[in-house]
C-alpha positions in Angstrom: 15.1 -22.0 -6.2 11.6 -23.0 -6.5 9.6 -19.9 -7.7 5.9 -19.6 -8.0 4.4 -16.8 -10.2 0.9 -15.6 -9.4 -0.5 -13.4 -12.2 -3.7 -12.4 -13.7 -4.7 -14.0 -17.1 -4.4 -10.9 -19.1 -2.1 -9.1 -21.5 -0.1 -6.9 -19.2 0.6 -9.9 -16.9 1.6 -12.1 -19.9 4.0 -9.5 -21.2 5.6 -9.2 -17.8 6.1 -13.0 -17.4 7.4 -13.1 -20.9 10.1 -10.7 -19.8 10.9 -12.6 -16.5 10.9 -16.3 -17.3 13.7 -16.6 -19.9 16.1 -14.9 -17.4 15.0 -17.4 -14.6 15.3 -20.6 -16.7 17.8 -22.1 -14.2 15.1 -22.1 -11.5 12.1 -24.4 -11.1 9.2 -22.2 -12.0 5.3 -22.7 -11.5 2.7 -20.3 -12.9 -0.8 -19.8 -11.5 -3.4 -17.4 -12.7 -6.5 -15.6 -11.5 -9.3 -14.9 -13.9 -9.8 -11.3 -13.1 -8.9 -8.5 -10.7 -11.4 -7.0 -8.3 -15.1 -7.4 -8.0 -17.0 -5.1 -10.5 -20.2 -6.9 -11.3 -21.6 -4.0 -13.4 -18.7 -2.0 -14.5 -19.2 1.1 -16.6 -19.2 0.6 -20.3 -15.8 2.3 -20.8 -14.3 -0.3 -18.4 -15.9 -3.1 -20.2 -14.3 -1.7 -23.4 -11.0 -1.5 -21.7 -11.2 -5.1 -20.4 -11.6 -6.3 -24.1 -8.3 -4.8 -25.1 -6.6 -5.5 -21.8 -7.8 -9.1 -21.3 -10.5 -10.6 -23.7 -8.7 -9.8 -27.0 -5.6 -11.6 -25.7 -7.3 -14.7 -24.0 -10.3 -15.2 -26.1 -8.9 -14.5 -29.5 -5.0 -14.3 -29.7 -4.2 -17.2 -27.3 -6.5 -19.8 -29.1 -5.1 -18.7 -32.4 -1.5 -19.2 -31.2 -2.6 -22.7 -29.8 -4.0 -23.6 -33.3 -0.8 -22.5 -35.1 1.3 -24.6 -32.7 -0.9 -27.8 -33.2 1.0 -30.1 -35.5 -2.3 -31.8 -36.2 -3.8 -28.7 -37.6 -2.8 -28.6 -41.3 -4.9 -25.8 -42.4 -2.9 -22.9 -40.8 0.5 -22.2 -42.0 3.3 -22.9 -39.4 5.2 -19.5 -39.9 4.7 -18.0 -36.4 8.0 -17.3 -34.6 6.9 -14.5 -32.3 9.1 -13.3 -29.5 6.2 -13.6 -27.0 4.4 -16.6 -25.7 0.8 -17.1 -24.6 0.4 -18.6 -21.2 -0.3 -22.0 -22.8 2.9 -21.8 -24.8 5.1 -21.2 -21.6 5.0 -25.0 -20.6 8.7 -25.4 -21.6 9.7 -22.9 -19.1 7.5 -24.4 -16.3 7.5 -27.5 -14.2 3.9 -28.0 -15.1 1.4 -26.2 -17.5 0.1 -22.9 -16.3 -3.3 -23.2 -14.5 -6.0 -21.1 -13.1 -6.0 -20.8 -9.3 -8.8 -18.5 -8.1 -9.2 -20.3 -4.8 -5.6 -20.1 -3.6 -6.7 -19.4 0.1 -8.8 -22.6 0.0 -7.7 -26.0 1.3 -7.3 -27.1 -2.4 -5.4 -23.9 -3.3 -3.1 -24.2 -0.2 -2.4 -27.8 -1.1 -1.6 -26.9 -4.7 0.8 -24.3 -3.6 2.4 -26.5 -1.0 3.3 -29.2 -3.6 5.5 -26.6 -5.3 7.4 -26.1 -2.0 8.1 -22.4 -3.0 11.3 -20.7 -1.9 9.8 -17.5 -3.5 6.4 -16.2 -4.6 6.3 -13.4 -7.1 2.8 -11.7 -7.6 2.0 -9.7 -10.7 -1.5 -8.4 -11.1 -2.9 -11.5 -9.2 -6.5 -10.9 -8.5 -6.7 -12.6 -5.1 -5.6 -10.9 -1.9 -3.1 -13.2 -0.2 -3.5 -14.1 3.4 -1.0 -15.3 6.0 -1.6 -19.0 5.0 -0.4 -18.4 1.6 2.3 -16.0 2.7 3.8 -18.4 5.2 4.2 -21.2 2.3 7.1 -19.1 0.9 10.5 -19.7 2.6 12.0 -16.4 1.3 8.9 -14.3 1.2 6.4 -12.9 -1.4 7.3 -10.2 -3.9 4.6 -8.1 -5.5 5.1 -5.8 -8.6 2.5 -3.0 -8.1 1.7 -1.0 -11.3 1.7 2.3 -9.1 4.0 4.5 -7.1 3.6 3.5 -3.5 2.3 4.7 -0.9 0.5 7.4 -3.0 -1.2 5.2 -5.4 -2.4 2.0 -3.6 -5.2 -0.1 -5.1 -6.3 -0.6 -8.6 -5.7 1.3 -11.9 -3.0 3.4 -10.3 -1.9 4.7 -13.6 -5.3 5.9 -14.5 -5.5 7.9 -11.3 -1.9 9.3 -11.8 -3.0 10.5 -15.3 -6.2 11.9 -13.9 -4.3 13.7 -11.1 -2.0 15.3 -13.7 1.2 13.5 -12.4 4.3 14.0 -14.5 5.2 10.3 -14.0 3.6 6.8 -13.6 5.5 4.0 -12.0 5.8 0.5 -10.5 6.7 -0.4 -7.0 8.3 -3.7 -6.1 7.5 -4.6 -2.5 7.2 -7.5 0.0 3.7 -8.8 0.8 3.8 -9.3 4.5 0.2 -9.5 5.5 -3.2 -9.2 3.8 -3.3 -5.4 3.7 -3.2 -4.2 0.2 -0.1 -2.7 -1.2 1.5 -1.9 2.2 4.6 -4.0 2.5 8.2 -2.9 2.7 9.4 -1.4 -0.7 12.4 -2.9 -2.5 12.5 -0.7 -5.6 10.5 1.5 -7.8 10.5 2.7 -11.4 9.2 5.7 -13.3 7.7 6.4 -16.7 7.0 9.8 -17.9 3.4 10.3 -18.7 2.5 11.3 -22.3 -1.0 12.6 -22.3 -1.3 11.8 -26.0 -0.9 8.1 -25.2 -3.7 6.0 -23.5 -3.9 4.5 -20.0 -3.4 1.1 -21.4 -0.3 2.1 -23.4 1.2 3.4 -20.2 0.4 0.2 -18.3 1.9 -2.0 -20.9 5.2 0.2 -21.0 5.7 0.2 -17.3 6.3 -3.5 -17.0 9.7 -4.0 -18.7 11.5 -1.8 -16.1 9.4 -3.2 -13.3 10.4 -6.7 -14.3 14.0 -5.8 -14.4 13.6 -4.8 -10.7 12.1 -8.3 -10.1 15.1 -9.9 -11.7 17.5 -7.8 -9.9 15.9 -8.7 -6.5 15.7 -12.4 -7.5 19.4 -12.5 -8.3 20.3 -10.8 -4.9 18.1 -13.4 -3.0 19.6 -16.3 -5.1 23.1 -15.1 -4.0 22.1 -14.8 -0.4 22.7 -11.0 -0.6 20.6 -8.9 1.7 17.6 -6.9 0.2 17.6 -3.3 1.2 14.1 -2.2 1.9 12.2 0.8 3.2 8.9 0.6 5.2 6.0 2.5 3.8 4.8 5.6 5.7 1.3 5.7 7.0 0.4 8.4 4.5 -0.7 7.6 0.9 -4.1 6.9 -0.8 -6.1 3.9 -1.8 -7.9 4.0 -5.1 -10.7 1.7 -6.3 -12.2 1.4 -9.7 -13.2 4.7 -11.4 -16.8 5.6 -11.2 -18.8 6.9 -14.3 -18.0 10.4 -13.1 -14.3 9.7 -12.9 -14.3 8.3 -16.3 -16.2 11.3 -17.8 -13.6 13.6 -16.1 -10.8 11.5 -17.5 -12.4 11.9 -21.0 -13.0 15.6 -20.7 -9.3 16.2 -19.8 -8.5 14.8 -23.3 -7.3 11.4 -21.9 -7.8 8.0 -23.3 -8.3 4.6 -21.6 -7.2 2.7 -24.7 -6.3 3.1 -28.3 -6.6 0.0 -30.6 -3.7 1.4 -32.7 -1.5 1.4 -29.7 -2.3 -2.2 -28.7 -1.6 -3.8 -32.0 2.3 -3.5 -31.9 2.2 -5.3 -28.6 0.0 -8.0 -30.0 2.2 -8.4 -33.0 5.1 -9.4 -30.9 3.3 -12.8 -30.5 2.8 -13.2 -34.2 5.7 -11.7 -36.2 
């Protein structure tokens, strides 16, 4: 099949794609990225700090370093890296063309770029653009989205943050179809759960969610590939949509003894690219 991945250019999405692509090597794969998720022009300081560990540390520091170590012309850096994980730039051997930014997927240019892939299936993971019908209709077999929250209770952004703030016992992911431009409202294919550990940070939970969520993707793709029916269930009208937390929300999170991030927890994930 021709499969198009739409992801955000950040660490969680990269870990997810690293999990998926080796198992899909017999398909033709394209990878397009958004630069960010949501529109927070002046986010609170705590969210800016989170973004550093969630995105900037990976895209602005680690990825350029990995590119340097892979460059045979660069004789100043020892060529000892054999990490299990690849940056987006290093994924080209798995792809039909190098990964590229595509923030304007709904524009004439974006739709033309997508059409050239002739997608049988589109898979969205943390992609920062709401897809419209023009995009959805490009995919012969539909659009799958892996949402990092339990639907329908946690639609929107930072679902795991809100689950922790609400003292839930579990966070989770939901694999569902995108059938229209309404956010996180398509028919559900599968869901996963991760026990919440209040001694761990929001970002740790987010990164730990994706292996099981990606296994749900691979299971669904295999069924589609074998022309087996995908059993889904419609989402009820109940549920809740969450936006980015306010300063007050972040203060309440902190006062409950919860952490947005912990640098010592991020390092083991980053070492997978270097060891």
